C-alpha positions as a printed Julia matrix, in Angstrom:
108×3 Matrix{Float64}:
  83.42   69.25   72.57
  85.77   68.54   69.69
  86.51   72.28   69.45
  87.83   72.3    73.0
  90.16   69.34   72.4
  91.6    70.93   69.28
  91.9    74.28   71.04
  93.83   72.79   73.93
  96.08   70.86   71.55
  96.69   73.99   69.46
  97.41   76.21   72.45
  99.63   73.79   74.4
 102.89   75.17   73.01
 101.88   78.8    73.56
 100.72   78.17   77.12
 103.9    76.19   77.91
 106.06   79.1    76.76
 103.86   81.49   78.72
 104.27   79.41   81.88
 108.06   79.35   81.47
 108.03   83.13   81.22
 105.9    83.37   84.38
 108.33   81.03   86.15
 111.29   83.23   85.19
 109.31   86.3    86.23
 108.59   85.03   89.75
 112.24   84.03   90.24
 113.39   87.51   89.19
 110.7    89.31   91.21
 111.34   87.15   94.29
 115.03   87.94   94.07
 114.28   91.66   93.72
 112.09   91.55   96.83
 114.88   89.84   98.76
 117.18   92.73   97.85
 114.56   95.44   98.45
 113.55   94.15  101.88
 117.21   93.45  102.85
 116.46   89.87  103.89
 114.24   91.13  106.74
 110.52   91.27  107.54
 110.0    87.61  106.61
 111.91   87.86  103.33
 114.73   85.8   104.84
 115.77   83.79  101.78
 115.38   83.88   98.01
 113.24   80.68   97.98
 110.87   82.28  100.53
 110.73   85.38   98.35
 110.02   83.33   95.23
 107.17   81.64   97.09
 105.89   85.08   98.09
 106.09   86.24   94.45
 104.09   83.2    93.27
 101.42   83.76   95.91
 101.25   87.47   95.1
 101.25   87.19   91.3
  98.47   84.6    91.42
  96.44   87.17   93.39
  95.98   84.72   96.25
  97.42   87.29   98.65
 100.66   87.89  100.45
 100.77   84.63  102.33
 102.58   84.87  105.63
 104.77   87.87  104.8
 104.25   91.35  103.44
 106.68   94.1   102.45
 107.41   96.91  104.88
 109.56   99.29  102.88
 107.91  101.79  100.51
 109.83  100.34   97.55
 108.77   96.83   98.58
 105.13   97.91   98.71
 105.47   99.49   95.26
 106.99   96.3    93.81
 104.21   94.26   95.43
 101.6    96.53   93.86
 103.15   96.08   90.42
 103.26   92.3    90.91
  99.58   92.22   91.87
  98.61   94.24   88.79
 100.7    91.91   86.62
  98.83   89.0    88.17
  95.5    90.24   86.84
  96.97   90.54   83.34
  98.46   87.06   83.59
  95.03   85.59   84.27
  93.72   86.93   80.95
  96.48   85.62   78.67
  95.8    81.84   78.78
  92.08   82.52   78.45
  92.7    84.55   75.31
  95.01   81.91   73.86
  92.5    79.08   74.32
  89.58   81.23   73.1
  91.47   82.12   69.92
  92.33   78.48   69.3
  88.67   77.53   69.84
  87.6    80.06   67.22
  90.19   78.72   64.77
  89.05   75.13   65.39
  85.42   76.13   64.85
  86.3    77.78   61.53
  88.17   74.68   60.38
  85.2    72.48   61.28
  82.75   74.76   59.46
  84.86   74.66   56.28
  84.71   70.85   56.17
């Protein structure tokens, strides 16, 4: 149990930076979708599009709106694939920190 506490403490900075990057990513991707879909098909405002990007990148689904244009569908596909990669990163960070904490404990 002590390993987990040290791992979380050691990975807090890395995960915080990662989350800031994800936040910037959904703002950029939401804005791109607003431009791609021309403010139509439910993509009526940038905040709505940012919400859509968050829902899509977390692999929850489209929510209430989905892209209609071929470019919009392509961007949505890329966002969904990025979402699966994003799931793995925090897991890897914490696992690495757990291994480092276990090594430190074994040396003592």
